[in-house]
C-alpha positions in Angstrom: 0.0 0.0 0.0 1.3 3.5 -0.8 -0.2 6.4 1.3 -0.1 9.8 -0.4 -0.3 12.8 1.8 -0.7 16.4 0.5 1.9 19.0 1.4 0.6 21.7 3.7 2.0 24.4 1.3 0.2 23.2 -1.8 -3.4 22.7 -2.8 -4.8 19.2 -2.0 -5.0 18.5 -5.7 -1.1 18.3 -5.9 0.1 15.3 -3.9 3.8 15.5 -3.2 4.8 13.1 -0.4 4.6 9.3 -0.7 4.9 7.1 2.3 5.3 3.3 2.1 3.0 1.6 4.6 2.2 -2.1 4.8 -0.1 -4.2 6.9 1.9 -6.8 9.0 1.4 -9.3 11.8 3.5 -8.8 14.9 4.2 -12.0 16.9 5.6 -12.6 20.4 5.4 -15.6 22.7 2.4 -17.1 20.8 0.5 -13.8 20.7 -0.1 -11.9 17.5 -1.6 -8.6 16.4 -2.0 -6.7 13.1 -0.3 -3.4 12.7 0.6 -0.9 10.0 4.3 -0.7 9.4 5.8 2.5 8.0 8.8 1.6 5.8 11.6 4.2 6.1 14.7 3.4 4.1 16.6 6.3 5.8 16.1 4.9 9.3 18.5 2.8 11.2 16.1 1.8 14.0 12.8 -0.2 14.3 10.3 1.6 16.6 7.1 0.1 18.0 4.4 1.7 20.1 4.2 0.8 23.8 0.6 -0.2 23.4 1.5 -2.9 20.8 4.3 -4.2 23.1 1.8 -4.5 26.0 -0.8 -6.1 23.8 1.8 -8.8 22.8 2.5 -9.5 26.4 6.1 -8.4 26.1 8.0 -6.3 28.7 11.4 -5.8 27.2 14.3 -4.0 28.9 15.0 -0.3 29.3 17.6 1.2 27.1 19.0 4.8 26.7 18.8 6.1 23.1 20.2 9.1 21.4 17.8 10.6 18.8 19.4 12.7 16.1 17.3 14.8 13.8 18.1 17.6 11.4 17.6 20.3 14.1 18.7 18.7 17.4 20.1 15.7 19.3 18.2 14.4 22.4 18.5 11.5 24.8 15.5 9.3 25.7 14.7 6.1 27.5 13.0 3.4 25.5 12.2 -0.2 25.9 13.9 -2.8 23.7 11.8 -5.9 22.8 12.3 -9.0 20.7 9.5 -10.1 18.2 8.7 -11.4 14.8 7.2 -9.4 12.0 5.2 -11.4 9.5 3.5 -10.7 6.2 -0.2 -10.9 6.3 -0.1 -13.9 3.9 2.5 -15.6 6.2 4.9 -16.0 3.3 7.7 -13.9 4.9 8.8 -13.7 8.5 11.6 -11.5 9.9 12.9 -11.8 13.4 13.6 -8.5 15.1 16.0 -8.9 18.0 16.0 -5.2 18.9 12.8 -3.4 18.2 
């Protein structure tokens, strides 16, 4: 699926930003849930919402992270979990050791 979002600076009729989003199944310890995954080829991290982690029954471990953006650098505390991400048709499975 490709999600097209209009830029705030142009009329809605001119779509300029394309984001790749796919429906996936997240699996952990026998539990699974569907989620939309945003594919960002420029990222070096996998991020998951805390509510999804709780729904999968995972707790993970706390880890200090440094977040670098174009404008600033900041430190935050996140939780690192291990899970599998699977295609909806179950044809592909990827193990994520550090999400």
